[in-house]
N, CA, C and O of each residue as an XYZ file, in Angstrom:
348
protein
N      33.376     18.584     30.496
C      33.554     17.971     29.016
C      33.631     19.225     27.597
O      33.117     20.317     27.352
N      34.443     18.426     27.034
C      34.809     19.315     25.547
C      33.886     19.528     24.876
O      32.812     18.939     25.000
N      34.159     20.530     23.926
C      33.155     20.877     23.209
C      33.810     20.471     21.764
O      33.542     21.335     20.929
N      34.652     19.318     21.201
C      34.525     18.506     20.862
C      33.605     17.475     20.788
O      33.010     17.024     19.809
N      33.567     17.140     22.040
C      32.608     15.906     22.646
C      31.173     16.034     21.759
O      30.478     15.334     21.023
N      31.200     17.434     22.340
C      29.473     17.778     22.271
C      29.269     17.580     20.699
O      28.329     16.951     20.213
N      30.145     18.123     20.074
C      29.700     18.438     18.586
C      29.996     16.855     17.785
O      29.844     16.826     16.564
N      30.318     15.872     18.343
C      30.605     14.523     17.769
C      29.389     14.061     18.491
O      28.779     13.421     17.634
N      28.859     14.037     19.338
C      27.984     13.664     20.095
C      26.345     14.069     19.156
O      25.324     13.390     19.046
N      26.690     15.449     18.608
C      25.050     16.112     18.140
C      25.581     15.603     16.907
O      24.602     15.244     16.252
N      26.930     15.328     16.075
C      27.327     14.914     14.490
C      26.666     12.858     14.176
O      26.315     12.328     13.122
N      26.748     12.319     15.468
C      26.261     10.438     16.115
C      24.703     11.063     15.924
O      24.005     10.861     14.931
N      24.368     11.758     16.937
C      22.471     12.123     16.399
C      22.281     12.330     15.054
O      21.632     11.770     14.171
N      22.987     13.246     15.122
C      22.197     13.888     13.201
C      22.322     12.485     12.129
O      21.547     12.310     11.188
N      23.463     11.541     12.487
C      23.473     10.177     11.285
C      22.811      9.611     11.842
O      22.174      8.987     10.993
N      22.279      9.212     13.262
C      21.149      8.582     13.587
C      20.302      8.634     12.990
O      19.982      7.728     12.222
N      19.617      9.768     13.149
C      18.194     10.839     12.374
C      18.040      9.888     10.982
O      17.328      8.892     10.852
N      19.109     10.632      9.791
C      19.084     10.330      8.676
C      18.955      9.077      8.648
O      17.836      8.621      8.414
N      19.870      8.350      8.838
C      19.844      6.966      8.769
C      18.359      6.205      8.945
O      17.853      5.434      8.130
N      17.735      6.680     10.382
C      16.429      5.951     10.363
C      14.993      6.355      9.610
O      13.950      5.742      9.378
N      15.529      7.831      9.326
C      14.971      8.330      8.186
C      14.990      7.592      6.805
O      14.000      7.569      6.074
N      15.885      7.141      6.573
C      16.155      6.304      5.473
C      15.240      5.298      5.043
O      14.446      5.133      4.117
N      15.693      4.606      6.182
C      15.014      2.948      6.490
C      13.346      3.189      7.082
O      12.692      2.154      6.953
N      12.868      3.895      7.457
C      11.319      4.177      7.860
C      11.071      4.293      6.940
O      10.511      3.242      6.628
N      11.090      5.144      5.856
C      10.036      6.357      4.813
C      10.099      4.912      4.070
O       9.534      4.166      4.870
N      10.342      4.438      3.387
C      10.145      3.489      2.403
C       9.537      2.175      3.082
O       9.110      1.297      2.332
N       9.493      2.044      4.119
C       9.438      0.356      5.580
C       7.174      1.389      5.257
O       6.077      1.077      4.792
N       7.900      2.652      5.964
C       5.978      3.193      5.867
C       5.405      3.295      4.969
O       4.186      3.251      5.139
N       5.880      3.475      3.606
C       5.233      3.111      2.422
C       4.886      1.810      1.985
O       4.048      1.753      1.085
N       5.387      0.673      2.463
C       5.549     -0.788      2.115
C       4.095     -1.288      3.223
O       3.179     -2.109      3.170
N       4.518     -0.369      4.051
C       2.748     -1.072      5.016
C       1.629     -0.198      4.320
O       0.863     -0.897      3.656
N       1.382      0.967      4.305
C       0.501      1.663      3.868
C       0.417      0.851      2.451
O      -0.754      0.718      2.099
N       1.058      0.463      1.844
C       0.462     -0.543      0.406
C       0.174     -1.729      0.596
O      -0.503     -2.313     -0.250
N       0.596     -2.362      1.705
C      -0.290     -3.534      2.334
C      -1.183     -3.473      2.826
O      -1.986     -4.387      2.639
N      -1.468     -2.589      3.544
C      -2.985     -1.887      4.417
C      -4.008     -1.859      3.449
O      -5.079     -2.458      3.549
N      -3.606     -1.059      2.392
C      -4.696     -0.738      1.118
C      -5.061     -1.935      0.588
O      -6.215     -2.356      0.664
N      -4.030     -2.613     -0.029
C      -4.014     -4.073     -0.821
C      -4.781     -4.863     -0.044
O      -5.771     -5.307     -0.626
N      -4.637     -5.207      1.163
C      -5.801     -5.793      1.810
C      -6.942     -5.404      1.790
O      -7.940     -6.123      1.750
N      -6.899     -3.923      1.823
C      -8.626     -3.531      2.027
C      -8.972     -3.621      0.828
O     -10.184     -3.831      0.797
N      -8.250     -3.540     -0.851
C      -9.183     -3.805     -1.497
C      -9.412     -5.074     -2.245
O      -9.830     -5.216     -3.394
N      -8.981     -6.152     -1.185
C      -9.071     -7.446     -1.478
C     -10.530     -7.912     -0.858
O     -11.399     -8.662     -1.304
N     -10.435     -7.222      0.245
C     -11.920     -7.386      1.224
C     -12.364     -6.604      0.156
O     -12.402     -7.419     -0.766
N     -12.759     -5.418     -0.331
C     -13.946     -5.303     -1.321
C     -13.978     -5.920     -2.433
O     -15.050     -6.138     -2.997
N     -12.687     -6.344     -2.984
C     -13.316     -7.278     -3.936
C     -14.200     -9.083     -3.811
O     -14.689     -9.810     -4.674
N     -14.076     -9.195     -2.583
C     -14.650    -10.263     -2.014
C     -15.832    -10.223     -1.874
O     -16.652    -11.117     -2.083
N     -16.021     -8.971     -1.438
C     -17.465     -8.874     -1.369
C     -18.496     -8.394     -2.153
O     -19.704     -8.489     -1.941
N     -17.697     -7.664     -3.436
C     -18.200     -7.470     -4.384
C     -18.688     -8.707     -5.288
O     -19.718     -8.820     -5.951
N     -17.526     -9.673     -5.085
C     -18.081    -11.392     -5.366
C     -18.610    -11.306     -5.278
O     -19.437    -11.138     -6.173
N     -18.958    -11.311     -3.460
C     -20.109    -12.408     -3.182
C     -21.607    -11.804     -2.804
O     -22.511    -12.432     -2.252
N     -21.639    -10.320     -3.277
C     -22.957     -9.471     -3.711
C     -23.094     -9.926     -4.797
O     -23.942    -10.811     -4.694
N     -22.631     -9.817     -6.183
C     -23.325     -9.587     -7.390
C     -22.983    -11.364     -8.071
O     -23.511    -11.897     -9.047
N     -22.059    -11.860     -7.248
C     -22.087    -13.462     -7.708
C     -23.065    -14.057     -8.103
O     -22.910    -14.795     -9.076
N     -24.394    -13.941     -7.491
C     -25.402    -14.589     -8.301
C     -25.672    -14.153     -9.450
O     -26.094    -15.094    -10.122
N     -25.649    -13.190    -10.041
C     -25.857    -12.469    -11.090
C     -24.881    -12.880    -12.461
O     -25.123    -12.607    -13.637
N     -23.367    -13.840    -11.741
C     -22.534    -13.501    -12.942
C     -21.589    -12.780    -12.856
O     -20.525    -13.230    -13.280
N     -21.606    -11.664    -12.391
C     -20.302    -10.844    -12.075
C     -19.306    -11.357    -11.222
O     -19.498    -11.597    -10.030
N     -18.164    -11.541    -11.867
C     -16.934    -12.179    -11.180
C     -15.769    -11.117    -11.341
O     -15.469    -10.636    -12.434
N     -15.081    -10.768    -10.033
C     -13.732    -10.352    -10.443
C     -12.492    -11.078     -9.653
O     -12.357    -11.208     -8.436
N     -11.660    -11.496    -10.669
C     -10.752    -12.434     -9.953
C      -9.768    -11.300     -9.592
O      -9.349    -10.182     -9.893
N      -9.646    -12.794     -8.378
C      -8.607    -12.045     -7.551
C      -7.024    -12.537     -7.632
O      -6.999    -13.765     -7.717
N      -6.081    -12.123     -7.632
C      -4.893    -12.628     -8.060
C      -3.753    -11.039     -7.997
O      -4.043     -9.843     -7.956
N      -2.528    -11.713     -8.014
C      -1.701    -10.312     -7.469
C      -1.967     -9.265     -8.427
O      -2.266     -8.121     -8.085
N      -1.871     -9.607     -9.496
C      -1.986     -7.815    -10.184
C      -3.450     -7.087     -9.954
O      -3.587     -5.936    -10.369
N      -4.502     -7.733     -9.318
C      -5.932     -7.045     -9.191
C      -5.672     -7.064     -7.816
O      -6.756     -6.643     -7.412
N      -4.937     -7.273     -6.718
C      -4.664     -6.866     -5.328
C      -3.896     -5.938     -5.537
O      -4.116     -4.882     -4.942
N      -2.376     -6.067     -6.744
C      -1.717     -4.782     -6.845
C      -2.691     -3.680     -7.148
O      -2.924     -2.812     -6.306
N      -3.284     -3.690     -8.364
C      -3.454     -2.585     -8.725
C      -4.946     -1.731     -7.834
O      -5.363     -0.594     -8.058
N      -5.541     -2.852     -6.710
C      -6.380     -2.520     -5.975
C      -5.883     -1.366     -4.539
O      -6.394     -0.434     -3.918
N      -4.529     -2.176     -4.541
C      -3.620     -1.592     -3.539
C      -3.268     -0.004     -3.771
O      -3.570      0.864     -2.952
N      -2.518      0.270     -5.123
C      -2.131      1.497     -5.772
C      -2.844      2.310     -5.950
O      -2.668      3.459     -5.545
N      -4.196      1.780     -6.843
C      -4.955      3.201     -7.087
C      -5.923      3.331     -5.942
O      -6.594      4.363     -5.940
N      -6.119      2.458     -4.954
C      -7.405      2.427     -4.368
C      -8.691      2.172     -4.747
O      -9.021      1.567     -5.767
N      -9.208      2.504     -4.155
C     -11.188      2.606     -4.690
C     -10.769      3.051     -6.358
O     -10.920      2.045     -7.050
N     -10.312      4.197     -7.170
C     -10.223      4.301     -8.249
C     -10.167      3.127     -9.295
O     -10.816      3.038    -10.337
N      -9.181      2.184     -8.744
C      -8.635      0.830     -9.157
C      -9.963     -0.232     -9.076
O     -10.421     -0.895    -10.006
N     -10.426     -0.180     -7.684
C     -11.426     -0.950     -7.930
C     -12.452     -0.462     -9.117
O     -12.475     -1.203    -10.099
N     -13.137      0.469     -9.142
C     -13.860      1.294    -10.110
C     -13.079      0.867    -11.712
O     -13.811      0.551    -12.650
N     -11.819      0.896    -11.853
C     -11.411      0.682    -12.997
C     -11.262     -1.188    -13.295
O     -11.106     -1.618    -14.438
N     -11.346     -2.159    -12.012
C     -11.126     -3.308    -12.409
C     -12.904     -3.659    -12.833
O     -13.310     -4.460    -13.674
N     -13.728     -2.742    -11.915
C     -15.271     -2.950    -12.459
C     -15.399     -2.417    -13.810
O     -16.076     -3.137    -14.544
N     -15.082     -1.690    -14.174
C     -15.209     -1.466    -15.592
C     -14.916     -2.104    -16.265
O     -15.662     -2.353    -17.212
N     -13.408     -2.844    -16.117
C     -12.958     -3.460    -16.940
C     -13.739     -4.981    -16.964
O     -14.034     -5.416    -18.077
N     -13.943     -5.469    -16.248
C     -14.781     -6.427    -16.026
C     -16.112     -6.574    -16.900
O     -16.677     -7.570    -17.351
N     -16.447     -4.994    -16.980
C     -18.317     -4.638    -17.395
C     -17.809     -4.813    -19.074
O     -18.620     -5.434    -19.760
N     -16.348     -4.248    -19.910
C     -16.475     -3.452    -20.516
C     -15.591     -5.312    -21.398
O     -15.638     -5.496    -22.615
N     -15.109     -6.062    -20.687
C     -13.942     -6.981    -21.575
C     -15.038     -8.484    -21.745
O     -14.912     -9.387    -22.572
N     -16.315     -8.313    -20.432
C     -16.943     -9.775    -20.528
C     -18.099     -9.633    -21.591
O     -18.785    -10.610    -21.891
């Protein structure tokens, strides 16, 4: 086996690594965002179920789900505070 083939093989492996990193890093971010959004939605449903009898309700729509997903627990606290001050 010649050194030229070894170098071409190593360059190919490096290319596969770089392409894989470029593809999977944003995908990992989107999966994490979806998981946090799902958890935030679940927390908002629990808040609505617990405090619903006293008239406290957080609307569950794409904007509030993304707020809870991106900001996580502070986002849910923000939604609760906004609901208290706006109503």
